[in-house]
N, C-alpha and C positions, 0 to 999 in steps of 0.2 A: 226558614228558606235558608237553602243551604247558601254560604260564599266560597271563594277562592280562600283556600287556608295553602301554608304551607311556609316556609324560610326562604322559596323560591320567589315568592310569590308578594309585590309589593300591594298592598288593597287601598288605594285612596277615595275615601268617601264624596256620591258625586248627590248634588241633591233631586237632579233632573238627570234623564235617558240621553243621550245621544240621537241629535234628529238624523245626522246626517255629517257624512265625512266628506265631503267632496268640497274644496275650502272655500267655492265662489259661494258656497251657498249654506255656509253657517250662522245660526241666530244666538243659539242659548249659549249659557258662560258653558258648559259639558264640553258644545259642538266647538268651541275657541282652543278650550284645553286638551281635548283629544287632538284635532288638526295638529295644533304647534309639537303636538311629540311627534305624530306620523311625517310629517311633512318636515318642519323644519323652519327657520325662516332665515333669508340673505341678512337681514342684521337682525341681532336681539339687545334687547337693554337693561340685564340681568343674570347673574352669576348667581348661582344657589352653592357655590359651596362657601360663599364670602359673604352672601345678602346684601350684591355692593350694587349698585344701580347708575345708567348711564349705556348708551346704546354704542355698541362696534360688532364691522362684520361679523357674521356665524358660518352659517356655507357662502357666504362669497370673499373672497380673501380682500376683495377692499371693495368700497364706492365712493365715486369721484364727480363732483360736478365741474365737468370741463368747461360751460360756459355757465349763462342762466338758462338757457334753454337743451343743453345736452347732458344727461346723464353718464358712465360709465360704469358698468358692473361688471366685474370679471371674479367668478367661482372657483373654487378651492379645487386644487389637482387630487385626484383619484377619489370625486365621489360619487357613487352608485344609488343607483334606486334601487329600491327593495327587490323590485324582479329582476339585479342586475346590470340594465339598463345604466347607462352614464348618465351623470347630469353634467350636465356641457352645456354652451353659450346655446345649442340649440332647441336645447330643451328650456332656457329660460325664457329663447326667443317666443315657443310656442305657449307658454305658462301665459307672458304678458298676450299677443294677440287674440289669444280665445277669447280672455275675458273682453278685450275691447271690440270683437263683434257685435256689430246691430243686431246681431240673432240670437246671443245669448243669453241664455235666463237671469241673469244675476243682476240685484239691483246696491249689490257694494259698491265702494270706492272708484275700483281700477276700470268696472264699467264704463263709467265719465271723464277717466281720469282725460286729463290734457295731452296727453300721449299719439303723438303724428303719426311715427314708425317706431319701428325697434331692427336695428340692426346688428347683422353679429359679423364681429371684428377678428374675431380670434376663437381656435378652438375652446375660450374659456373664457370670451371676452363678447359681451354686448353693447352698443348703445342707445340707451330710449333719449328720442328727438320731442321734444314739446313743441307745443303750436305756442305755449306761452310756462311762467317759469314756476314751475312744480318742487316749491320754499321745501319742505319733509319727506321730500321722499324716502329716505333712510326709517321714519319713523313709520311712513304708508306700510315700508317692505315688512311690518311683523302683522301688518293685518290681514286676515285669512286668504284672502283674493289675491295680495303678492307672494303668496306661495307659490313653489317652483312643483309643479308636475309633469308625472313619467306623460311623456306622448302614449311611448307604448301603449297609455290604457285608456286609452279611448280612438275606438273606430270610426270609421267615416268622416263627411264634414263636419261642419257647425249649423247645429248647435251641441252636435252629439249629444251622446245618449246619458245625460246627467244622475239617472236613475240607475246602469251599471255602476257607475261609481260611486255611489252614495254610501253601500258599506263592503265596498272591495276599491277601499283605497291604496296607490302606489304613490310612495313617497319616499325621500329620502332622510328622514329623519331618524330620530335614536330608536325610535320603535316601530315595527312593522304590525300591519293590523292582525290577529289571528281570528277571533269569534268575537257576535256579537247575541244576547242573550237579549230580546229584549226587555222592559222592566223592569231587567235583575243587574248586567255588567255590560263591560267590555272590558273584550281580553285583546292586551298585545304585548309584543315579545319583544326582547332584545334585539336589536338589529345589528348580527356580528358584524356588517362589516362598515360600521358606522366607526370614525375615528373623530373624536371630541374635537372641535377647534380650537379650542381651551387647553387641550391634553392634559383634559382629564381622566381618567382610567375608568375603566367600562366597571357598571353599579356589578355588586355583589347577586340581586337578582337576576330572574332570567324573563318575568313577568311581570308585565304592571295590569292590575284590574280597577277598573273605573267602576265602583260597586254603588246602584243605585239607590239609596236610603232617602225617600223627602221628607219622613218626617222627622224633627229633633229626638224626639223621644227614643226613638228605635236606635239611633245614633250613639246614642248612651249606653244602652243596652247592648249594641254591637262593641262598642268599644271596651265595658265589661267583661265581656265573652272571648272579647284576644278575637275577634273577627274581622278587623280592620286595624291599620297603622294608622294613618293616618285622615285625621274630620277634619272640616273647617266648623265653627260653632259660633252658634248668636251669642251675644253679650250676657244673655240670662241665663247662658248655662257652664258656662263658666267654670263658677264654685263648684256644681257638682261632678263636670268634670276633672276638676283638682282633685277633685275625694276620691276616682276613682285609682284601687291601687294599677303600676303599669304604667300610668296614665302623666304624663306632663300637658300643660298649656304652653304656647310659645304664640308671642303677637310680634308685630310688625305695621307701619304704617301701609295706609289700600289707600289706591288713587280711586277703589270706586265710590260712587257715590249714588246717597236715597234722596228723591226727590218726587214729590208727586204733581205731576205737570197736569198744565190746564188744558182741555177740552175746550175752544172759544167756541162749539160747532156745538156742543151737548144742550146748552140755555141761550137763550138771545143776551140774559143780561150778560152772561162773560163776555161779547164782545166788546164791555167798555171798562174800560183800565181803573176807573175808580173802582169798579168790584169785583176785576182783580188783585188790585188793591188792599181792598176791604178783609178777602181772603185772608191772604199774604197778613194783616197784621190783626188778625183773631187768633190767630196761632202761636202760643207759647213755646217757640223753637227750644229754647234754651231747657228750659221743663222735661222735654220730651227727648231731647239730646241724653239728658241725668237718666232719665228714666230708662230708655231707649238701649244704650251704650255702655252705662257704667260709669259711663262720664267720660268716656277717652274717645267721642267721636270729636271732631273738630268742624263748627257750625261752618257753612259756606254761604253765598251769597246767591252764583252763579253756579253751573257745572263743569267750572275749572280750575282746577286742582291749583296747590300753593308749588312751585316758585312763584306761579304765574299768575297768578290773582291781583286783580287791582286793585290797588292799596287805598283810593279814596274812594268804594263803593259804603255806605252804611247799612248795617238791616234794619228791617222792616221791623218797629220797636212792637209788645203786643203791647195791644191797645182795644180792646173790645168796642170803648164807648168811640173811638176811632173807625171803625170799622164799621160801626152802627149808621155814625153820622155820613161816610162815603155813600153808603148802602141808600142811603136816604135821597141823600143828594144825587144821584146814579136814577132815581126812580122807582127804587124796589126797597122802600126804607118798611114793606110786610115782608120781605124774603122770599125765597124760591126754593125747589126741591130741584138737588141732584144725585146722583148715583157717585159710588166711591167704588173702583176697580184695582186689584192686584192681581201678580202672579210670580211665579219663581219658587219663593220662600216663605212659609211660616211666619217668620218674622214681619215681613210684610204685610204680614194682613192684622197681625198683631198690631201696630202703625198706624194703619186702616181706622182700623177701629176708635184709638186715641184720640183720631182726629174728630170724632164726630161730637164729641161736648161743645168743641170749642166753636166747630161752625153752630151747633144748635146756640150756645149763646147769643148769635149775631142776629140769629133766623135763616141762617141759611141751612134748611132742612134736608138730615140724608135721608135718600125715598130704603138704599139699598147698599152694603159692604161685601160684593161682591168677590170670589176671588175667578177665577178665568185661567183654565188651561190654557197654557203657554204656547205650544204648537196647534192646540187646536181651536181659540178662543180669542186669546190674548192677542197674538203676532195678526192675526186675519185681520182686527178689528183696530190694531193699530195703523197698519198699510190703508183699511177704510175710513179711518179718521175717527170711528165711532164707539171708543170707549167711551167711561164715562168722564163728568166733566172734572173729576182727580181719579185717576190713574197712575199708579206707580209698578219700577219693579225692578229699580238698582238701575247706572248707568256702571257700565267697566270703562276706566282710562287706563286702557294698554299705551297708549303713545306715549302718554304725556307732552302733549302739545293745548297751544288755546286753541287752534282750530280743531283737532279731532274732539276735547274734551266739548265744546261745542256745538259738534256735530248731531246730537241729537235732535235740538233744539233749530236746524235749518231748515225754515220754511220749504224747500226745494227736496229734503230729504226723503225716500219712498216712506220711510216708516215711522215719519212725521204725525204726530200724532194730535197735535194741540190745533190745527186750522189756523194759524195766526196769520191773518194777512193785515194789510192798510202800508202807510207809509210806513212807518217805524219799519217794519217787517222790512219792508221793500229796501231802507235802507242799512240793515242788517245782511241782507243780502248779496248787497253789491260790498259792504265794508267786507262780510268773507273773501268776498273772489278779492278782495284787492290786497289781502294776508296770504291768500291761496298762491298768492304770483310774486312777491317781495321776498329775496334771500338775504335783504338788510335787518340786522338785528333790532335796531333801534323802533324802525319803522313797523316790524314783528310785535313788536313789544305796543306801541302807541294804537295800532287796529287791533290790537288784543282788547286792549284798554275799554275803546269804543266798543268794540263787539257784546264786553259784561256791561256796560252802561244803558247800552240798548236794551239786552235780555233784562234787566235788573226792573228799568224804571220801566217799562211795561207789565212787569211782573206776569212774564210770564207762566209760570211755573214756583208751586212752593219748594224752592232744594232748602233741602232740611240740613245734612251734614256729608261728610268723608266720614265714609262708613271703617271703623275701628277692624280689623281682621283679626280673629282669633282662630287657630288653629292647637288640636286637641292631637298630640302624637304618643306612640305606643313605646315604649322603654328600649326596642326590637330596635328604632333607629336613634340613629348615631348621631346623625348631622343631619337636618333639614332645615333652610332659613326660604317663609314661606315667597312666594312673586307677591309683589306691590297690589293688588288687582285680584280678583275673583277668576280672571280669564284664563292664567297663561299659570303654568307649572315648571321648572327645571325640573326636572325626573329624573332626568342623568344625574345629577351631584349630590342624589339623596341616597346616606349612605345607612345601610342595614349591618346586622348580625347574621 
């Protein structure tokens, strides 16, 4: 397969093709990576030139809480969309109002955000009025449905023709859409009108290619042939990649998390918390961590990333005897059958198969371990709640807050696949709502700890670890700091020869 080549193209490997560049409908990691490059964000939490993490206004000049129910956003002067129209207060208002419209086809956060109205208060300034406190607005603005879109790209009224913008995006970010070759690559070009908010110079490349290579062995081959420049790698290929001439491997902390969520509707046994706890006691997570991350993963007990972890939680110890006893106590001493489903990258499948001996040892028989295509199978069944009893694809941790880290397990999330119901789930939802509404840091910490305790005690997911991030980098790339998560990258800061 021909690949983009030449010193004026930066070639970055993605494991799956982009499915949409309409920011309110993104799903997989490639969608997130690409839309950030095209649209930019009002706030960003990473500087790719230094590797430092921390929220700063990006396309916005400032983002201020006026009071508990009002946020004021002022965009930077002189910003334009790729079609030459201005990024101004009217564009910001349009972008929020369209997502809030009841007929707008989006299941993402801002569609149900507690925003009452958006007022234009100046050429570059808007005020968001909320009917309840919106505590982490700056972090939420890094989510794709918080991006500012060009009103000129949307025709007619709501719900607008999103099929038209799916592969014809008009953003104000550092890179503009050029072409999409399905199954092969997405080509973006440097937006010459972009002025980096951090004052960094224009990159020395003209084109960014997101090159689709699903199989890790093919990634190594492309690196060896100098067909790609930057390629995220699974832990088991680090040694091989380091042996390739002209290639180095860099690493960084990663807020992406690996878990196998439990679909309580997949088998009657799984509605009993004793059975779910038995499942967690059946698996030797510490051994799997060493085998599948080269010991570099950091074990997690819930989906919450450090430094927001509840320090009082303790792991479910690997104890097959206790697991069998819990199953017998719950009336399932003879065991039962389940399916295990996975998606996105091949290492998920390797890990899924590694769970089978542990489950079999306590009487839980695995009928099938199956890969489901992310777009055609996994996502639809995720929304339907019909995935296997155990299913995993990995969770990105873009915003780095308790609220957003735990969102994948919220019973009210449209794509929640666990069918978790009952009094504990109701308490989780109530506590989560209170966390969303408080701006007090001490209260946020207390409520976040309570949410983690509920999720942990209810054993709603086999949470494994914070996934370490390894990236193979060609020698022509002089400066590259990986984003601490698989969703995003700061391409503008990458220096190449």
